[in-house]
N, CA, C and O atoms as a GROMACS GRO file, in nm:
protein
  660
    1UNK      N    1  12.781  16.242   9.893
    1UNK     CA    2  12.727  16.267  10.025
    1UNK      C    3  12.636  16.388  10.016
    1UNK      O    4  12.677  16.492   9.964
    2UNK      N    5  12.517  16.377  10.066
    2UNK     CA    6  12.421  16.486  10.060
    2UNK      C    7  12.422  16.560  10.193
    2UNK      O    8  12.408  16.499  10.299
    3UNK      N    9  12.438  16.692  10.187
    3UNK     CA   10  12.447  16.773  10.308
    3UNK      C   11  12.327  16.762  10.398
    3UNK      O   12  12.341  16.757  10.520
    4UNK      N   13  12.207  16.758  10.339
    4UNK     CA   14  12.087  16.754  10.421
    4UNK      C   15  12.060  16.616  10.478
    4UNK      O   16  11.981  16.602  10.572
    5UNK      N   17  12.122  16.514  10.424
    5UNK     CA   18  12.112  16.380  10.482
    5UNK      C   19  12.223  16.357  10.584
    5UNK      O   20  12.208  16.274  10.674
    6UNK      N   21  12.332  16.428  10.568
    6UNK     CA   22  12.446  16.415  10.658
    6UNK      C   23  12.409  16.454  10.800
    6UNK      O   24  12.447  16.387  10.896
    7UNK      N   25  12.333  16.564  10.814
    7UNK     CA   26  12.290  16.612  10.946
    7UNK      C   27  12.146  16.658  10.936
    7UNK      O   28  12.109  16.730  10.843
    8UNK      N   29  12.066  16.617  11.032
    8UNK     CA   30  11.926  16.657  11.038
    8UNK      C   31  11.903  16.733  11.167
    8UNK      O   32  11.989  16.739  11.255
    9UNK      N   33  11.785  16.792  11.177
    9UNK     CA   34  11.749  16.870  11.296
    9UNK      C   35  11.764  16.786  11.424
    9UNK      O   36  11.802  16.838  11.529
   10UNK      N   37  11.733  16.657  11.414
   10UNK     CA   38  11.742  16.569  11.532
   10UNK      C   39  11.886  16.541  11.574
   10UNK      O   40  11.911  16.489  11.682
   11UNK      N   41  11.979  16.577  11.488
   11UNK     CA   42  12.121  16.553  11.516
   11UNK      C   43  12.191  16.681  11.561
   11UNK      O   44  12.314  16.684  11.573
   12UNK      N   45  12.113  16.786  11.586
   12UNK     CA   46  12.163  16.911  11.642
   12UNK      C   47  12.118  16.914  11.787
   12UNK      O   48  11.998  16.920  11.815
   13UNK      N   49  12.212  16.910  11.879
   13UNK     CA   50  12.180  16.903  12.022
   13UNK      C   51  12.232  17.028  12.091
   13UNK      O   52  12.350  17.063  12.079
   14UNK      N   53  12.144  17.096  12.162
   14UNK     CA   54  12.178  17.223  12.224
   14UNK      C   55  12.186  17.209  12.376
   14UNK      O   56  12.104  17.144  12.439
   15UNK      N   57  12.288  17.274  12.431
   15UNK     CA   58  12.308  17.283  12.576
   15UNK      C   59  12.317  17.147  12.644
   15UNK      O   60  12.250  17.119  12.743
   16UNK      N   61  12.403  17.064  12.587
   16UNK     CA   62  12.430  16.930  12.641
   16UNK      C   63  12.512  16.943  12.769
   16UNK      O   64  12.609  17.018  12.775
   17UNK      N   65  12.471  16.870  12.870
   17UNK     CA   66  12.547  16.865  12.995
   17UNK      C   67  12.623  16.734  12.999
   17UNK      O   68  12.565  16.626  13.009
   18UNK      N   69  12.755  16.745  12.990
   18UNK     CA   70  12.842  16.627  12.997
   18UNK      C   71  12.972  16.670  13.062
   18UNK      O   72  13.034  16.766  13.017
   19UNK      N   73  13.014  16.602  13.168
   19UNK     CA   74  13.138  16.643  13.236
   19UNK      C   75  13.266  16.605  13.162
   19UNK      O   76  13.371  16.663  13.188
   20UNK      N   77  13.258  16.508  13.070
   20UNK     CA   78  13.379  16.462  13.000
   20UNK      C   79  13.349  16.443  12.852
   20UNK      O   80  13.233  16.432  12.811
   21UNK      N   81  13.456  16.440  12.773
   21UNK     CA   82  13.436  16.414  12.629
   21UNK      C   83  13.379  16.275  12.607
   21UNK      O   84  13.301  16.254  12.514
   22UNK      N   85  13.416  16.180  12.691
   22UNK     CA   86  13.365  16.044  12.676
   22UNK      C   87  13.212  16.042  12.693
   22UNK      O   88  13.141  15.977  12.616
   23UNK      N   89  13.163  16.113  12.793
   23UNK     CA   90  13.018  16.117  12.814
   23UNK      C   91  12.947  16.191  12.702
   23UNK      O   92  12.836  16.154  12.663
   24UNK      N   93  13.011  16.295  12.650
   24UNK     CA   94  12.952  16.368  12.538
   24UNK      C   95  12.944  16.279  12.414
   24UNK      O   96  12.840  16.274  12.347
   25UNK      N   97  13.052  16.211  12.382
   25UNK     CA   98  13.054  16.120  12.267
   25UNK      C   99  12.951  16.008  12.286
   25UNK      O  100  12.882  15.970  12.192
   26UNK      N  101  12.940  15.956  12.408
   26UNK     CA  102  12.840  15.854  12.439
   26UNK      C  103  12.700  15.906  12.410
   26UNK      O  104  12.617  15.836  12.352
   27UNK      N  105  12.674  16.029  12.452
   27UNK     CA  106  12.543  16.091  12.429
   27UNK      C  107  12.514  16.103  12.279
   27UNK      O  108  12.404  16.073  12.234
   28UNK      N  109  12.614  16.147  12.202
   28UNK     CA  110  12.595  16.163  12.058
   28UNK      C  111  12.571  16.028  11.989
   28UNK      O  112  12.489  16.019  11.898
   29UNK      N  113  12.642  15.925  12.032
   29UNK     CA  114  12.619  15.791  11.976
   29UNK      C  115  12.478  15.743  12.009
   29UNK      O  116  12.413  15.679  11.926
   30UNK      N  117  12.431  15.774  12.129
   30UNK     CA  118  12.293  15.740  12.166
   30UNK      C  119  12.192  15.813  12.079
   30UNK      O  120  12.089  15.756  12.042
   31UNK      N  121  12.221  15.938  12.047
   31UNK     CA  122  12.131  16.014  11.960
   31UNK      C  123  12.127  15.952  11.820
   31UNK      O  124  12.021  15.946  11.758
   32UNK      N  125  12.241  15.907  11.771
   32UNK     CA  126  12.244  15.842  11.640
   32UNK      C  127  12.163  15.712  11.640
   32UNK      O  128  12.109  15.673  11.538
   33UNK      N  129  12.156  15.647  11.755
   33UNK     CA  130  12.069  15.530  11.769
   33UNK      C  131  11.922  15.573  11.760
   33UNK      O  132  11.842  15.508  11.692
   34UNK      N  133  11.887  15.681  11.829
   34UNK     CA  134  11.748  15.728  11.829
   34UNK      C  135  11.700  15.770  11.690
   34UNK      O  136  11.582  15.756  11.659
   35UNK      N  137  11.792  15.821  11.608
   35UNK     CA  138  11.753  15.863  11.472
   35UNK      C  139  11.778  15.751  11.369
   35UNK      O  140  11.774  15.773  11.248
   36UNK      N  141  11.803  15.632  11.421
   36UNK     CA  142  11.816  15.510  11.339
   36UNK      C  143  11.934  15.513  11.242
   36UNK      O  144  11.924  15.463  11.130
   37UNK      N  145  12.046  15.574  11.286
   37UNK     CA  146  12.167  15.572  11.205
   37UNK      C  147  12.262  15.460  11.251
   37UNK      O  148  12.355  15.423  11.179
   38UNK      N  149  12.236  15.406  11.371
   38UNK     CA  150  12.316  15.294  11.422
   38UNK      C  151  12.226  15.200  11.500
   38UNK      O  152  12.132  15.243  11.567
   39UNK      N  153  12.256  15.072  11.491
   39UNK     CA  154  12.189  14.972  11.574
   39UNK      C  155  12.276  14.935  11.694
   39UNK      O  156  12.232  14.864  11.784
   40UNK      N  157  12.400  14.984  11.693
   40UNK     CA  158  12.497  14.946  11.796
   40UNK      C  159  12.569  15.069  11.849
   40UNK      O  160  12.687  15.089  11.820
   41UNK      N  161  12.500  15.152  11.928
   41UNK     CA  162  12.564  15.274  11.976
   41UNK      C  163  12.688  15.248  12.062
   41UNK      O  164  12.782  15.328  12.059
   42UNK      N  165  12.690  15.139  12.136
   42UNK     CA  166  12.807  15.109  12.220
   42UNK      C  167  12.929  15.077  12.134
   42UNK      O  168  13.041  15.119  12.166
   43UNK      N  169  12.908  15.003  12.025
   43UNK     CA  170  13.021  14.970  11.936
   43UNK      C  171  13.064  15.091  11.854
   43UNK      O  172  13.182  15.109  11.827
   44UNK      N  173  12.968  15.175  11.815
   44UNK     CA  174  13.002  15.300  11.747
   44UNK      C  175  13.085  15.388  11.841
   44UNK      O  176  13.186  15.446  11.800
   45UNK      N  177  13.043  15.397  11.967
   45UNK     CA  178  13.117  15.473  12.067
   45UNK      C  179  13.262  15.422  12.076
   45UNK      O  180  13.355  15.502  12.080
   46UNK      N  181  13.280  15.291  12.079
   46UNK     CA  182  13.416  15.235  12.088
   46UNK      C  183  13.501  15.276  11.968
   46UNK      O  184  13.620  15.305  11.983
   47UNK      N  185  13.442  15.280  11.849
   47UNK     CA  186  13.516  15.323  11.730
   47UNK      C  187  13.559  15.469  11.741
   47UNK      O  188  13.672  15.504  11.707
   48UNK      N  189  13.468  15.554  11.787
   48UNK     CA  190  13.501  15.697  11.799
   48UNK      C  191  13.608  15.717  11.907
   48UNK      O  192  13.703  15.792  11.886
   49UNK      N  193  13.593  15.651  12.020
   49UNK     CA  194  13.691  15.664  12.129
   49UNK      C  195  13.826  15.608  12.087
   49UNK      O  196  13.930  15.665  12.119
   50UNK      N  197  13.825  15.497  12.016
   50UNK     CA  198  13.951  15.439  11.967
   50UNK      C  199  14.024  15.538  11.878
   50UNK      O  200  14.146  15.553  11.889
   51UNK      N  201  13.952  15.604  11.790
   51UNK     CA  202  14.013  15.706  11.703
   51UNK      C  203  14.063  15.824  11.787
   51UNK      O  204  14.170  15.878  11.761
   52UNK      N  205  13.986  15.862  11.884
   52UNK     CA  206  14.021  15.975  11.971
   52UNK      C  207  14.147  15.945  12.052
   52UNK      O  208  14.226  16.036  12.079
   53UNK      N  209  14.168  15.820  12.089
   53UNK     CA  210  14.286  15.782  12.167
   53UNK      C  211  14.414  15.791  12.085
   53UNK      O  212  14.522  15.805  12.141
   54UNK      N  213  14.403  15.784  11.952
   54UNK     CA  214  14.522  15.795  11.866
   54UNK      C  215  14.572  15.938  11.862
   54UNK      O  216  14.691  15.964  11.884
   55UNK      N  217  14.483  16.031  11.835
   55UNK     CA  218  14.516  16.174  11.831
   55UNK      C  219  14.391  16.251  11.871
   55UNK      O  220  14.282  16.225  11.820
   56UNK      N  221  14.408  16.344  11.962
   56UNK     CA  222  14.295  16.425  12.006
   56UNK      C  223  14.235  16.502  11.888
   56UNK      O  224  14.307  16.546  11.798
   57UNK      N  225  14.104  16.516  11.890
   57UNK     CA  226  14.036  16.590  11.784
   57UNK      C  227  13.997  16.730  11.828
   57UNK      O  228  13.910  16.793  11.767
   58UNK      N  229  14.061  16.780  11.933
   58UNK     CA  230  14.044  16.919  11.972
   58UNK      C  231  14.093  17.005  11.857
   58UNK      O  232  14.205  16.987  11.809
   59UNK      N  233  14.010  17.099  11.811
   59UNK     CA  234  14.043  17.178  11.692
   59UNK      C  235  14.077  17.323  11.723
   59UNK      O  236  14.108  17.400  11.631
   60UNK      N  237  14.072  17.362  11.850
   60UNK     CA  238  14.091  17.503  11.881
   60UNK      C  239  13.962  17.578  11.852
   60UNK      O  240  13.863  17.519  11.810
   61UNK      N  241  13.963  17.709  11.874
   61UNK     CA  242  13.847  17.794  11.845
   61UNK      C  243  13.719  17.740  11.911
   61UNK      O  244  13.612  17.744  11.851
   62UNK      N  245  13.732  17.689  12.033
   62UNK     CA  246  13.618  17.638  12.110
   62UNK      C  247  13.551  17.516  12.048
   62UNK      O  248  13.433  17.492  12.069
   63UNK      N  249  13.628  17.438  11.971
   63UNK     CA  250  13.569  17.331  11.893
   63UNK      C  251  13.648  17.201  11.901
   63UNK      O  252  13.770  17.201  11.913
   64UNK      N  253  13.574  17.090  11.894
   64UNK     CA  254  13.633  16.956  11.879
   64UNK      C  255  13.556  16.885  11.769
   64UNK      O  256  13.436  16.906  11.752
   65UNK      N  257  13.627  16.800  11.695
   65UNK     CA  258  13.565  16.729  11.583
   65UNK      C  259  13.600  16.580  11.591
   65UNK      O  260  13.677  16.530  11.509
   66UNK      N  261  13.544  16.508  11.689
   66UNK     CA  262  13.568  16.363  11.693
   66UNK      C  263  13.509  16.298  11.569
   66UNK      O  264  13.403  16.339  11.520
   67UNK      N  265  13.578  16.197  11.518
   67UNK     CA  266  13.534  16.132  11.395
   67UNK      C  267  13.588  15.991  11.388
   67UNK      O  268  13.684  15.955  11.456
   68UNK      N  269  13.523  15.911  11.304
   68UNK     CA  270  13.567  15.772  11.287
   68UNK      C  271  13.503  15.711  11.164
   68UNK      O  272  13.394  15.750  11.122
   69UNK      N  273  13.574  15.614  11.109
   69UNK     CA  274  13.516  15.521  11.014
   69UNK      C  275  13.465  15.404  11.098
   69UNK      O  276  13.536  15.357  11.187
   70UNK      N  277  13.344  15.357  11.071
   70UNK     CA  278  13.286  15.254  11.157
   70UNK      C  279  13.197  15.158  11.079
   70UNK      O  280  13.130  15.197  10.983
   71UNK      N  281  13.197  15.034  11.122
   71UNK     CA  282  13.104  14.934  11.069
   71UNK      C  283  12.966  14.951  11.132
   71UNK      O  284  12.870  14.885  11.090
   72UNK      N  285  12.954  15.038  11.233
   72UNK     CA  286  12.832  15.047  11.313
   72UNK      C  287  12.753  15.174  11.287
   72UNK      O  288  12.676  15.217  11.372
   73UNK      N  289  12.770  15.234  11.168
   73UNK     CA  290  12.690  15.349  11.128
   73UNK      C  291  12.635  15.318  10.989
   73UNK      O  292  12.707  15.267  10.903
   74UNK      N  293  12.508  15.347  10.967
   74UNK     CA  294  12.443  15.306  10.842
   74UNK      C  295  12.471  15.400  10.725
   74UNK      O  296  12.466  15.357  10.609
   75UNK      N  297  12.499  15.526  10.753
   75UNK     CA  298  12.526  15.624  10.648
   75UNK      C  299  12.610  15.737  10.707
   75UNK      O  300  12.612  15.755  10.829
   76UNK      N  301  12.680  15.813  10.622
   76UNK     CA  302  12.760  15.924  10.676
   76UNK      C  303  12.672  16.014  10.762
   76UNK      O  304  12.563  16.054  10.720
   77UNK      N  305  12.720  16.047  10.881
   77UNK     CA  306  12.640  16.122  10.977
   77UNK      C  307  12.725  16.223  11.051
   77UNK      O  308  12.840  16.197  11.087
   78UNK      N  309  12.666  16.340  11.073
   78UNK     CA  310  12.731  16.447  11.147
   78UNK      C  311  12.637  16.494  11.256
   78UNK      O  312  12.522  16.527  11.230
   79UNK      N  313  12.687  16.496  11.378
   79UNK     CA  314  12.611  16.552  11.490
   79UNK      C  315  12.676  16.683  11.532
   79UNK      O  316  12.799  16.695  11.532
   80UNK      N  317  12.594  16.780  11.567
   80UNK     CA  318  12.642  16.906  11.623
   80UNK      C  319  12.594  16.912  11.766
   80UNK      O  320  12.477  16.888  11.794
   81UNK      N  321  12.684  16.943  11.859
   81UNK     CA  322  12.645  16.960  11.998
   81UNK      C  323  12.700  17.092  12.050
   81UNK      O  324  12.818  17.123  12.033
   82UNK      N  325  12.612  17.167  12.114
   82UNK     CA  326  12.656  17.286  12.186
   82UNK      C  327  12.659  17.246  12.334
   82UNK      O  328  12.558  17.206  12.391
   83UNK      N  329  12.776  17.259  12.393
   83UNK     CA  330  12.794  17.220  12.532
   83UNK      C  331  12.744  17.333  12.622
   83UNK      O  332  12.771  17.450  12.596
   84UNK      N  333  12.672  17.297  12.726
   84UNK     CA  334  12.613  17.399  12.814
   84UNK      C  335  12.718  17.472  12.897
   84UNK      O  336  12.712  17.594  12.911
   85UNK      N  337  12.813  17.399  12.951
   85UNK     CA  338  12.914  17.458  13.039
   85UNK      C  339  13.019  17.537  12.962
   85UNK      O  340  13.068  17.492  12.858
   86UNK      N  341  13.052  17.654  13.012
   86UNK     CA  342  13.161  17.734  12.954
   86UNK      C  343  13.297  17.681  12.997
   86UNK      O  344  13.400  17.729  12.950
   87UNK      N  345  13.299  17.581  13.086
   87UNK     CA  346  13.425  17.530  13.139
   87UNK      C  347  13.457  17.389  13.089
   87UNK      O  348  13.553  17.327  13.136
   88UNK      N  349  13.380  17.338  12.995
   88UNK     CA  350  13.404  17.204  12.939
   88UNK      C  351  13.532  17.208  12.855
   88UNK      O  352  13.547  17.293  12.767
   89UNK      N  353  13.623  17.114  12.883
   89UNK     CA  354  13.747  17.108  12.805
   89UNK      C  355  13.760  16.970  12.740
   89UNK      O  356  13.694  16.874  12.780
   90UNK      N  357  13.845  16.964  12.641
   90UNK     CA  358  13.871  16.841  12.565
   90UNK      C  359  14.010  16.795  12.604
   90UNK      O  360  14.106  16.866  12.574
   91UNK      N  361  14.024  16.684  12.667
   91UNK     CA  362  14.155  16.634  12.712
   91UNK      C  363  14.223  16.728  12.809
   91UNK      O  364  14.346  16.729  12.818
   92UNK      N  365  14.146  16.807  12.883
   92UNK     CA  366  14.207  16.899  12.978
   92UNK      C  367  14.282  17.014  12.914
   92UNK      O  368  14.365  17.077  12.979
   93UNK      N  369  14.254  17.042  12.787
   93UNK     CA  370  14.320  17.155  12.719
   93UNK      C  371  14.284  17.284  12.792
   93UNK      O  372  14.181  17.292  12.860
   94UNK      N  373  14.368  17.383  12.777
   94UNK     CA  374  14.344  17.510  12.844
   94UNK      C  375  14.217  17.579  12.794
   94UNK      O  376  14.146  17.645  12.870
   95UNK      N  377  14.190  17.563  12.666
   95UNK     CA  378  14.077  17.632  12.605
   95UNK      C  379  13.949  17.550  12.620
   95UNK      O  380  13.948  17.429  12.597
   96UNK      N  381  13.843  17.618  12.658
   96UNK     CA  382  13.713  17.551  12.670
   96UNK      C  383  13.660  17.513  12.532
   96UNK      O  384  13.686  17.582  12.433
   97UNK      N  385  13.585  17.404  12.528
   97UNK     CA  386  13.520  17.360  12.405
   97UNK      C  387  13.371  17.387  12.422
   97UNK      O  388  13.309  17.345  12.520
   98UNK      N  389  13.315  17.456  12.328
   98UNK     CA  390  13.173  17.489  12.332
   98UNK      C  391  13.093  17.413  12.226
   98UNK      O  392  12.975  17.384  12.245
   99UNK      N  393  13.161  17.381  12.113
   99UNK     CA  394  13.093  17.317  12.001
   99UNK      C  395  13.164  17.188  11.962
   99UNK      O  396  13.286  17.185  11.950
  100UNK      N  397  13.086  17.083  11.944
  100UNK     CA  398  13.143  16.954  11.906
  100UNK      C  399  13.069  16.905  11.781
  100UNK      O  400  12.946  16.899  11.777
  101UNK      N  401  13.147  16.869  11.681
  101UNK     CA  402  13.095  16.806  11.560
  101UNK      C  403  13.147  16.664  11.560
  101UNK      O  404  13.268  16.642  11.555
  102UNK      N  405  13.058  16.567  11.565
  102UNK     CA  406  13.102  16.428  11.556
  102UNK      C  407  13.063  16.375  11.417
  102UNK      O  408  12.945  16.373  11.381
  103UNK      N  409  13.164  16.334  11.342
  103UNK     CA  410  13.142  16.286  11.204
  103UNK      C  411  13.180  16.139  11.198
  103UNK      O  412  13.295  16.102  11.222
  104UNK      N  413  13.083  16.056  11.165
  104UNK     CA  414  13.107  15.912  11.152
  104UNK      C  415  13.058  15.865  11.016
  104UNK      O  416  12.953  15.906  10.967
  105UNK      N  417  13.138  15.777  10.957
  105UNK     CA  418  13.115  15.733  10.820
  105UNK      C  419  13.128  15.581  10.816
  105UNK      O  420  13.216  15.524  10.880
  106UNK      N  421  13.039  15.515  10.740
  106UNK     CA  422  13.050  15.369  10.731
  106UNK      C  423  13.179  15.326  10.661
  106UNK      O  424  13.220  15.387  10.562
  107UNK      N  425  13.239  15.223  10.713
  107UNK     CA  426  13.366  15.174  10.659
  107UNK      C  427  13.345  15.086  10.537
  107UNK      O  428  13.439  15.064  10.460
  108UNK      N  429  13.225  15.036  10.516
  108UNK     CA  430  13.203  14.939  10.410
  108UNK      C  431  13.202  14.999  10.270
  108UNK      O  432  13.166  14.930  10.174
  109UNK      N  433  13.241  15.122  10.255
  109UNK     CA  434  13.249  15.181  10.122
  109UNK      C  435  13.353  15.107  10.038
  109UNK      O  436  13.461  15.075  10.085
  110UNK      N  437  13.316  15.082   9.913
  110UNK     CA  438  13.410  15.012   9.824
  110UNK      C  439  13.519  15.106   9.774
  110UNK      O  440  13.622  15.060   9.725
  111UNK      N  441  13.497  15.235   9.786
  111UNK     CA  442  13.594  15.334   9.738
  111UNK      C  443  13.642  15.419   9.855
  111UNK      O  444  13.590  15.528   9.879
  112UNK      N  445  13.740  15.368   9.927
  112UNK     CA  446  13.790  15.436  10.046
  112UNK      C  447  13.849  15.573  10.014
  112UNK      O  448  13.835  15.665  10.094
  113UNK      N  449  13.912  15.588   9.899
  113UNK     CA  450  13.968  15.718   9.860
  113UNK      C  451  13.858  15.823   9.846
  113UNK      O  452  13.872  15.935   9.893
  114UNK      N  453  13.749  15.786   9.780
  114UNK     CA  454  13.637  15.878   9.764
  114UNK      C  455  13.575  15.912   9.900
  114UNK      O  456  13.535  16.026   9.924
  115UNK      N  457  13.569  15.814   9.986
  115UNK     CA  458  13.518  15.834  10.121
  115UNK      C  459  13.604  15.936  10.196
  115UNK      O  460  13.550  16.027  10.259
  116UNK      N  461  13.734  15.921  10.189
  116UNK     CA  462  13.825  16.014  10.256
  116UNK      C  463  13.812  16.156  10.199
  116UNK      O  464  13.818  16.254  10.272
  117UNK      N  465  13.793  16.165  10.068
  117UNK     CA  466  13.777  16.297  10.005
  117UNK      C  467  13.649  16.364  10.053
  117UNK      O  468  13.649  16.485  10.078
  118UNK      N  469  13.541  16.290  10.066
  118UNK     CA  470  13.416  16.349  10.113
  118UNK      C  471  13.429  16.390  10.260
  118UNK      O  472  13.373  16.492  10.301
  119UNK      N  473  13.501  16.310  10.338
  119UNK     CA  474  13.528  16.348  10.477
  119UNK      C  475  13.606  16.478  10.482
  119UNK      O  476  13.577  16.566  10.563
  120UNK      N  477  13.703  16.491  10.395
  120UNK     CA  478  13.784  16.612  10.389
  120UNK      C  479  13.699  16.734  10.356
  120UNK      O  480  13.724  16.843  10.410
  121UNK      N  481  13.600  16.718  10.271
  121UNK     CA  482  13.511  16.830  10.238
  121UNK      C  483  13.431  16.874  10.360
  121UNK      O  484  13.412  16.994  10.383
  122UNK      N  485  13.385  16.779  10.438
  122UNK     CA  486  13.310  16.813  10.559
  122UNK      C  487  13.401  16.888  10.656
  122UNK      O  488  13.361  16.991  10.711
  123UNK      N  489  13.523  16.839  10.676
  123UNK     CA  490  13.616  16.906  10.766
  123UNK      C  491  13.649  17.046  10.717
  123UNK      O  492  13.660  17.139  10.797
  124UNK      N  493  13.663  17.064  10.585
  124UNK     CA  494  13.693  17.195  10.528
  124UNK      C  495  13.577  17.292  10.552
  124UNK      O  496  13.600  17.409  10.585
  125UNK      N  497  13.455  17.245  10.535
  125UNK     CA  498  13.338  17.330  10.559
  125UNK      C  499  13.332  17.374  10.704
  125UNK      O  500  13.304  17.490  10.733
  126UNK      N  501  13.357  17.282  10.796
  126UNK     CA  502  13.357  17.316  10.939
  126UNK      C  503  13.470  17.413  10.970
  126UNK      O  504  13.451  17.509  11.044
  127UNK      N  505  13.588  17.389  10.913
  127UNK     CA  506  13.702  17.478  10.936
  127UNK      C  507  13.672  17.619  10.889
  127UNK      O  508  13.712  17.716  10.953
  128UNK      N  509  13.601  17.631  10.778
  128UNK     CA  510  13.562  17.764  10.729
  128UNK      C  511  13.474  17.834  10.832
  128UNK      O  512  13.494  17.952  10.862
  129UNK      N  513  13.377  17.762  10.886
  129UNK     CA  514  13.284  17.821  10.981
  129UNK      C  515  13.351  17.858  11.113
  129UNK      O  516  13.310  17.953  11.180
  130UNK      N  517  13.453  17.781  11.152
  130UNK     CA  518  13.526  17.810  11.275
  130UNK      C  519  13.582  17.952  11.273
  130UNK      O  520  13.589  18.018  11.377
  131UNK      N  521  13.620  18.000  11.156
  131UNK     CA  522  13.685  18.131  11.145
  131UNK      C  523  13.586  18.247  11.147
  131UNK      O  524  13.628  18.363  11.155
  132UNK      N  525  13.459  18.220  11.139
  132UNK     CA  526  13.357  18.325  11.131
  132UNK      C  527  13.298  18.351  11.269
  132UNK      O  528  13.216  18.273  11.318
  133UNK      N  529  13.339  18.461  11.331
  133UNK     CA  530  13.294  18.490  11.468
  133UNK      C  531  13.143  18.511  11.474
  133UNK      O  532  13.081  18.478  11.576
  134UNK      N  533  13.083  18.566  11.369
  134UNK     CA  534  12.938  18.585  11.371
  134UNK      C  535  12.864  18.450  11.372
  134UNK      O  536  12.759  18.437  11.434
  135UNK      N  537  12.920  18.352  11.303
  135UNK     CA  538  12.859  18.219  11.302
  135UNK      C  539  12.874  18.154  11.440
  135UNK      O  540  12.779  18.098  11.493
  136UNK      N  541  12.993  18.163  11.497
  136UNK     CA  542  13.012  18.106  11.631
  136UNK      C  543  12.922  18.174  11.733
  136UNK      O  544  12.868  18.109  11.822
  137UNK      N  545  12.906  18.305  11.720
  137UNK     CA  546  12.818  18.378  11.811
  137UNK      C  547  12.673  18.330  11.797
  137UNK      O  548  12.603  18.311  11.896
  138UNK      N  549  12.630  18.311  11.673
  138UNK     CA  550  12.495  18.260  11.650
  138UNK      C  551  12.480  18.121  11.709
  138UNK      O  552  12.381  18.092  11.776
  139UNK      N  553  12.580  18.033  11.684
  139UNK     CA  554  12.574  17.898  11.740
  139UNK      C  555  12.561  17.902  11.893
  139UNK      O  556  12.489  17.821  11.952
  140UNK      N  557  12.631  17.996  11.956
  140UNK     CA  558  12.631  18.005  12.102
  140UNK      C  559  12.498  18.054  12.158
  140UNK      O  560  12.462  18.019  12.270
  141UNK      N  561  12.426  18.135  12.080
  141UNK     CA  562  12.308  18.202  12.135
  141UNK      C  563  12.174  18.148  12.088
  141UNK      O  564  12.075  18.157  12.160
  142UNK      N  565  12.170  18.093  11.968
  142UNK     CA  566  12.039  18.057  11.911
  142UNK      C  567  11.978  17.934  11.978
  142UNK      O  568  12.047  17.844  12.024
  143UNK      N  569  11.847  17.935  11.980
  143UNK     CA  570  11.772  17.816  12.020
  143UNK      C  571  11.708  17.751  11.898
  143UNK      O  572  11.634  17.654  11.911
  144UNK      N  573  11.738  17.806  11.780
  144UNK     CA  574  11.677  17.762  11.655
  144UNK      C  575  11.772  17.667  11.581
  144UNK      O  576  11.871  17.709  11.522
  145UNK      N  577  11.739  17.540  11.585
  145UNK     CA  578  11.824  17.440  11.519
  145UNK      C  579  11.829  17.462  11.368
  145UNK      O  580  11.931  17.433  11.304
  146UNK      N  581  11.721  17.512  11.310
  146UNK     CA  582  11.720  17.539  11.165
  146UNK      C  583  11.824  17.645  11.128
  146UNK      O  584  11.882  17.639  11.020
  147UNK      N  585  11.846  17.741  11.215
  147UNK     CA  586  11.946  17.844  11.190
  147UNK      C  587  12.087  17.783  11.187
  147UNK      O  588  12.170  17.819  11.104
  148UNK      N  589  12.113  17.691  11.277
  148UNK     CA  590  12.242  17.620  11.279
  148UNK      C  591  12.256  17.536  11.152
  148UNK      O  592  12.360  17.539  11.086
  149UNK      N  593  12.151  17.462  11.119
  149UNK     CA  594  12.155  17.381  10.997
  149UNK      C  595  12.178  17.466  10.873
  149UNK      O  596  12.253  17.427  10.784
  150UNK      N  597  12.114  17.581  10.866
  150UNK     CA  598  12.131  17.670  10.751
  150UNK      C  599  12.276  17.712  10.734
  150UNK      O  600  12.327  17.716  10.622
  151UNK      N  601  12.344  17.743  10.845
  151UNK     CA  602  12.485  17.782  10.836
  151UNK      C  603  12.570  17.666  10.785
  151UNK      O  604  12.663  17.685  10.707
  152UNK      N  605  12.537  17.545  10.829
  152UNK     CA  606  12.612  17.427  10.785
  152UNK      C  607  12.584  17.396  10.638
  152UNK      O  608  12.678  17.373  10.561
  153UNK      N  609  12.458  17.396  10.598
  153UNK     CA  610  12.424  17.365  10.459
  153UNK      C  611  12.489  17.464  10.363
  153UNK      O  612  12.534  17.426  10.255
  154UNK      N  613  12.494  17.590  10.403
  154UNK     CA  614  12.557  17.693  10.319
  154UNK      C  615  12.705  17.662  10.299
  154UNK      O  616  12.755  17.668  10.186
  155UNK      N  617  12.774  17.628  10.407
  155UNK     CA  618  12.917  17.593  10.397
  155UNK      C  619  12.935  17.464  10.318
  155UNK      O  620  13.029  17.452  10.239
  156UNK      N  621  12.846  17.367  10.338
  156UNK     CA  622  12.855  17.242  10.263
  156UNK      C  623  12.847  17.270  10.113
  156UNK      O  624  12.923  17.213  10.034
  157UNK      N  625  12.755  17.357  10.074
  157UNK     CA  626  12.739  17.390   9.932
  157UNK      C  627  12.865  17.451   9.873
  157UNK      O  628  12.902  17.421   9.760
  158UNK      N  629  12.932  17.537   9.950
  158UNK     CA  630  13.056  17.600   9.902
  158UNK      C  631  13.170  17.499   9.891
  158UNK      O  632  13.268  17.525   9.821
  159UNK      N  633  13.156  17.386   9.958
  159UNK     CA  634  13.263  17.284   9.956
  159UNK      C  635  13.225  17.160   9.876
  159UNK      O  636  13.289  17.056   9.888
  160UNK      N  637  13.120  17.172   9.796
  160UNK     CA  638  13.085  17.063   9.705
  160UNK      C  639  13.011  16.947   9.767
  160UNK      O  640  13.010  16.837   9.712
  161UNK      N  641  12.948  16.971   9.881
  161UNK     CA  642  12.865  16.868   9.944
  161UNK      C  643  12.721  16.902   9.908
  161UNK      O  644  12.670  17.006   9.948
  162UNK      N  645  12.656  16.816   9.834
  162UNK     CA  646  12.523  16.842   9.781
  162UNK      C  647  12.423  16.869   9.893
  162UNK      O  648  12.428  16.806   9.999
  163UNK      N  649  12.333  16.964   9.868
  163UNK     CA  650  12.225  16.992   9.962
  163UNK      C  651  12.095  16.923   9.923
  163UNK      O  652  11.998  16.927   9.998
  164UNK      N  653  12.094  16.860   9.808
  164UNK     CA  654  11.970  16.798   9.761
  164UNK      C  655  11.933  16.678   9.845
  164UNK      O  656  12.020  16.600   9.885
  165UNK      N  657  11.806  16.661   9.870
  165UNK     CA  658  11.760  16.544   9.945
  165UNK      C  659  11.750  16.426   9.853
  165UNK      O  660  11.713  16.316   9.896
   0.00000   0.00000   0.00000
């Protein structure tokens, strides 16, 4: 999995207005359609929501990481969304969610174990960044998508996710 192919500038969305996690996930699936990562955003949405219904992906530290294996995504994809409202919550949790990473991976991989390992690397990189208050502060304030991407690519490199195009 290549870090720079996993997430692009068009997959970084700032100050999204969505009253519910369902609407936010719907918006992200629509964005993946616009960047030609899915031909079926409604079916991709159903896969992500189905996974979310099993166990909430609220991660604490103002973050949620909805994810799914899906037949309706063409390549591993990560969307970053900064939510505009300071009062947006995930499943009505007490803590507000400000940052959402949606990670979707095609299910048609012949090596499911390798797929799960690469997913784990992405989650580890995000978990590392969650602990860095300066990174979260930058994510909250910047209008520069390249700055957000740079923080992600750096963490991806430390976790063995290639940055090469």
